[in-house]
PLY file of the C-alpha trace (Angstrom):
ply
format ascii 1.0
element vertex 95
property float x
property float y
property float z
element edge 94
property int vertex1
property int vertex2
end_header
85.24 -137.56 -55.70
84.42 -138.29 -52.07
86.02 -141.19 -50.18
84.44 -142.43 -46.95
85.75 -144.84 -44.33
84.70 -146.23 -40.95
86.34 -146.10 -37.54
87.55 -149.70 -37.86
89.47 -148.68 -40.97
91.11 -145.80 -39.11
92.19 -148.26 -36.42
93.82 -150.54 -38.97
95.59 -147.63 -40.64
96.85 -146.47 -37.23
98.15 -150.00 -36.56
100.04 -150.05 -39.86
101.55 -146.63 -39.10
102.59 -147.83 -35.64
104.16 -150.98 -37.12
106.19 -149.04 -39.68
107.30 -146.49 -37.06
108.42 -149.39 -34.86
110.46 -150.81 -37.74
112.07 -147.43 -38.44
111.25 -144.07 -36.83
109.37 -141.87 -39.31
108.54 -144.74 -41.67
104.95 -144.89 -40.41
104.52 -141.20 -41.16
105.84 -141.85 -44.66
103.33 -144.71 -45.00
100.49 -142.38 -44.01
101.67 -139.73 -46.46
101.89 -142.29 -49.27
98.41 -143.65 -48.40
96.91 -140.15 -48.50
98.62 -139.40 -51.83
97.26 -142.63 -53.30
93.76 -141.75 -52.08
94.10 -138.27 -53.61
95.10 -139.85 -56.94
92.12 -142.21 -56.74
89.79 -139.31 -55.97
91.10 -137.26 -58.89
91.35 -140.07 -61.43
89.09 -142.93 -60.25
89.09 -144.69 -63.63
92.87 -144.53 -64.12
93.94 -147.55 -62.10
94.14 -151.23 -62.93
90.65 -152.79 -63.29
89.97 -155.98 -61.35
86.35 -156.18 -62.50
83.75 -153.89 -64.11
83.63 -151.50 -61.10
86.56 -152.57 -58.94
90.07 -151.21 -59.40
93.49 -151.39 -57.74
95.84 -148.45 -57.19
99.38 -149.58 -56.41
101.15 -147.52 -53.76
104.49 -146.27 -55.02
106.80 -146.74 -52.04
105.15 -149.51 -50.02
104.12 -153.02 -51.10
100.40 -152.26 -50.91
97.63 -151.63 -53.35
94.33 -149.94 -52.56
91.28 -151.83 -53.85
88.22 -149.68 -54.48
84.95 -149.46 -56.38
83.85 -146.43 -58.36
80.29 -145.45 -57.55
78.13 -142.62 -58.83
79.59 -139.79 -56.73
81.91 -141.53 -54.28
84.58 -144.15 -53.95
83.13 -147.17 -52.19
84.66 -150.14 -50.41
88.31 -149.37 -50.40
90.64 -152.09 -49.13
94.36 -152.39 -48.79
96.13 -155.34 -50.26
99.68 -156.24 -49.44
101.80 -157.62 -52.25
102.85 -160.33 -49.81
99.31 -161.71 -49.99
98.07 -160.38 -46.66
94.84 -158.53 -47.22
92.66 -156.54 -44.89
90.14 -153.75 -44.85
91.66 -150.29 -44.86
88.84 -147.99 -45.96
85.26 -148.94 -46.62
81.91 -147.13 -46.54
0 1
1 2
2 3
3 4
4 5
5 6
6 7
7 8
8 9
9 10
10 11
11 12
12 13
13 14
14 15
15 16
16 17
17 18
18 19
19 20
20 21
21 22
22 23
23 24
24 25
25 26
26 27
27 28
28 29
29 30
30 31
31 32
32 33
33 34
34 35
35 36
36 37
37 38
38 39
39 40
40 41
41 42
42 43
43 44
44 45
45 46
46 47
47 48
48 49
49 50
50 51
51 52
52 53
53 54
54 55
55 56
56 57
57 58
58 59
59 60
60 61
61 62
62 63
63 64
64 65
65 66
66 67
67 68
68 69
69 70
70 71
71 72
72 73
73 74
74 75
75 76
76 77
77 78
78 79
79 80
80 81
81 82
82 83
83 84
84 85
85 86
86 87
87 88
88 89
89 90
90 91
91 92
92 93
93 94
């Protein structure tokens, strides 16, 4: 299943990677890898993750305290957000 995102989402992802690399060298790269793995899992099994509503689901990242909020559409994943378990929420990927 296809996942699309805008430039603003790429900027936010880059900022998170930079933050984690600042905290510990290489940690930002691990965050990116974990994000990509979570997106791959969503693409392969879009209905597998915790439902928040009829079309909206949340995929918890394994290593980092983030979940990815997304909606399953006909042939793509739409509006995908990141949600920190600390309560901070922002757009990560969205169509």
